Each structure stands twice: as C-alpha cells, then as structure tokens.
C-alpha positions as CSV (number, residue, x, y, z in Angstrom):
1,X,0.0,0.0,0.0
2,X,1.2,3.5,-0.7
3,X,1.7,6.1,2.0
4,X,1.3,9.6,0.7
5,X,1.9,12.9,2.3
6,X,-1.3,14.2,4.0
7,X,-2.3,17.5,2.6
8,X,-5.6,19.3,2.1
9,X,-4.2,20.4,-1.3
10,X,-3.8,16.8,-2.4
11,X,-6.6,15.7,-4.7
12,X,-7.9,16.4,-8.1
13,X,-5.3,16.2,-10.8
14,X,-2.7,14.4,-8.6
15,X,-1.6,10.9,-9.7
16,X,-3.0,8.0,-7.8
17,X,-0.2,5.4,-6.9
18,X,-0.8,2.0,-8.6
19,X,-0.5,0.2,-5.2
20,X,-2.9,2.4,-3.3
21,X,-5.5,0.3,-1.5
22,X,-9.0,1.8,-1.0
23,X,-10.1,2.2,2.6
24,X,-13.0,0.1,3.8
25,X,-14.0,2.0,7.0
26,X,-14.4,5.7,8.0
27,X,-11.4,5.5,10.3
28,X,-9.2,4.1,7.5
29,X,-10.4,6.8,5.1
30,X,-9.6,9.6,7.4
31,X,-6.5,8.4,9.3
32,X,-3.3,6.5,9.0
33,X,-1.7,5.1,5.8
34,X,-5.1,4.8,4.1
35,X,-6.0,8.4,5.0
36,X,-3.7,10.7,3.0
37,X,-7.0,11.9,1.4
38,X,-8.8,12.3,4.8
39,X,-10.1,15.8,4.1
40,X,-11.4,14.8,0.6
41,X,-13.1,11.6,1.9
42,X,-14.6,13.6,4.8
43,X,-16.0,16.1,2.3
44,X,-17.4,13.4,0.1
45,X,-18.9,11.6,3.1
46,X,-20.6,14.8,4.3
47,X,-22.1,15.4,0.8
48,X,-23.4,11.8,0.6
49,X,-25.1,12.0,4.0
50,X,-26.6,15.4,3.2
51,X,-28.0,14.1,-0.1
52,X,-29.5,11.1,1.6
53,X,-31.0,13.3,4.3
54,X,-32.4,15.8,1.8
55,X,-34.0,13.0,-0.3
56,X,-35.6,11.6,2.9
57,X,-34.1,8.2,2.2
58,X,-33.8,7.2,5.8
59,X,-35.2,7.9,9.2
60,X,-33.1,7.2,12.3
61,X,-35.1,4.8,14.6
62,X,-33.8,3.9,18.0
63,X,-33.1,0.2,18.0
64,X,-35.4,-0.4,21.0
65,X,-38.4,1.0,19.1
66,X,-37.9,-1.2,16.0
67,X,-40.5,-4.0,15.7
68,X,-38.7,-5.8,12.8
69,X,-35.1,-6.5,12.1
70,X,-33.1,-3.4,11.1
71,X,-31.5,-3.4,7.7
72,X,-27.7,-2.9,8.0
73,X,-25.6,-0.6,5.9
74,X,-22.1,-0.2,4.7
75,X,-20.1,2.7,3.3
76,X,-18.1,2.3,0.1
77,X,-15.1,4.5,-0.5
78,X,-13.7,5.0,-4.0
79,X,-11.5,7.4,-6.0
80,X,-12.5,8.0,-9.6
81,X,-9.5,8.5,-11.9
82,X,-9.0,9.8,-15.4
83,X,-7.3,7.8,-18.2
84,X,-3.9,9.0,-17.0
85,X,-4.6,7.7,-13.5
86,X,-4.8,11.3,-12.1
87,X,-7.6,11.8,-9.5
88,X,-10.9,13.0,-10.8
89,X,-13.1,12.8,-7.7
90,X,-13.6,11.1,-4.4
91,X,-16.8,9.1,-3.9
92,X,-18.5,7.8,-0.8
93,X,-21.7,5.7,-1.1
94,X,-23.9,4.5,1.7
95,X,-25.5,1.2,0.7
96,X,-28.1,-0.9,2.4
97,X,-27.3,-4.5,3.1
98,X,-30.4,-5.9,1.4
99,X,-29.3,-9.5,2.1
100,X,-30.4,-9.1,5.7
101,X,-34.0,-8.4,4.7
102,X,-36.6,-11.1,5.2
103,X,-39.4,-11.6,2.6
104,X,-42.8,-10.8,4.1
105,X,-41.2,-9.0,7.1
106,X,-39.1,-6.2,5.5
107,X,-40.6,-6.4,2.0
108,X,-43.1,-8.1,-0.2
109,X,-41.4,-10.0,-3.1
110,X,-44.6,-10.3,-5.1
111,X,-44.7,-6.5,-5.4
112,X,-41.0,-5.8,-6.0
113,X,-40.0,-4.4,-9.4
114,X,-36.8,-2.7,-10.4
115,X,-36.6,-1.2,-13.9
116,X,-33.2,-2.0,-15.5
117,X,-32.0,-1.1,-19.0
118,X,-29.9,-3.7,-20.8
119,X,-26.6,-2.4,-22.2
120,X,-27.5,-4.0,-25.5
121,X,-30.7,-1.9,-25.8
122,X,-28.7,1.3,-25.1
123,X,-26.1,0.3,-27.7
124,X,-28.8,-0.4,-30.2
125,X,-30.5,3.0,-29.7
126,X,-27.2,4.8,-29.9
127,X,-26.4,3.0,-33.2
128,X,-29.8,3.9,-34.6
129,X,-29.6,7.6,-33.6
130,X,-25.9,7.9,-34.5
131,X,-26.8,8.0,-38.2
132,X,-29.2,10.9,-37.8
133,X,-27.4,14.2,-38.3
134,X,-30.0,16.2,-36.3
135,X,-29.5,14.2,-33.1
136,X,-27.0,15.5,-30.5
137,X,-25.8,13.5,-27.5
138,X,-25.3,15.0,-24.1
139,X,-23.4,13.4,-21.2
140,X,-25.1,13.7,-17.8
141,X,-23.5,12.9,-14.5
142,X,-26.1,12.3,-11.7
143,X,-24.7,12.5,-8.2
144,X,-27.5,10.6,-6.5
145,X,-30.5,8.8,-7.9
146,X,-33.2,6.8,-6.1
147,X,-36.2,4.8,-7.2
148,X,-39.0,6.3,-5.1
149,X,-42.3,4.9,-4.1
150,X,-44.7,5.8,-1.3
151,X,-45.2,2.9,1.1
152,X,-48.8,2.1,2.0
153,X,-47.7,0.2,5.1
154,X,-45.5,1.0,8.1
155,X,-42.0,-0.4,8.0
156,X,-41.8,0.0,11.8
157,X,-44.9,-0.1,14.0
C-alpha cells in the first residue's frame, strides 16, 4: 500500500499510486496510511449523507423501538480516476445490506420491481440515432438517484 503525504491540497489532478488500497472504513479513510486523502473523503462523506437526508431516504429509529429486524448498511469509498490515473473525484456511497432483509417481514417480493435497462438496448439505440445528423448526444452525471415509491404500510410499528 502507498503512504502519501497528507495535505488538504492533495486531490484532483494528482496521480494515484498503482498500489494504493481503497479504505473500507471511515477510520481508515480519514486516518493512517489509508488516509492521505482524509479531508477529501470527509467532504465526500458529508455530501453523501446530506444528499440522503435531503431526499428523505432514511429515518433514524432507536433500536429499542424497531419491531422488525433493522437493515444494516455499509459505506463504500472510491477514488475515480481519469485515463492518465490522475484523480478526478472522491466518492463515498452509503448502501443498504439488502441480504439481511426477510421476505414478508421487510418487503413483499410479489410487489418488488426494479426497472433496469440492458446495455444491448442502449447500444442499439445509440447505433440507430448515430446516423441521424440532427441528433446530438449529451453526457449527464447524476450524483444521487433513487427509485422512489410511497409505502402504503409502516416499516416500523
């Protein structure tokens, strides 16, 4: 693993060492040999939590008040690089550990639907529209996206 000089100026545009290992915990991301990018990961962590709060994705429930098993979560840390391995941005994602959910208790599998687009369909549409001169393509980077549905039943009683 690489040990880099800790500096708030370190970040976008700097080269990422080939042997740099991504942190797996908040403590690793902000301290020690994993944490040369501590300020950058802390900023990305704050942005992720703010976005989740603003979208109303979660509600903090005291464990004693929960009537069904709580779904765990994990934080994923990553550094996105450009083609020359220079740092583009720091990403932190909070993900639910869905494998801990129980069918019928945490969700109803008969009502679960997740729309997914096949990469082959996307390629086909791009091929069709690439030949049309009047069509322009625009790249869009979405920071956070959620499938949203109102629940008609309480998750916690």
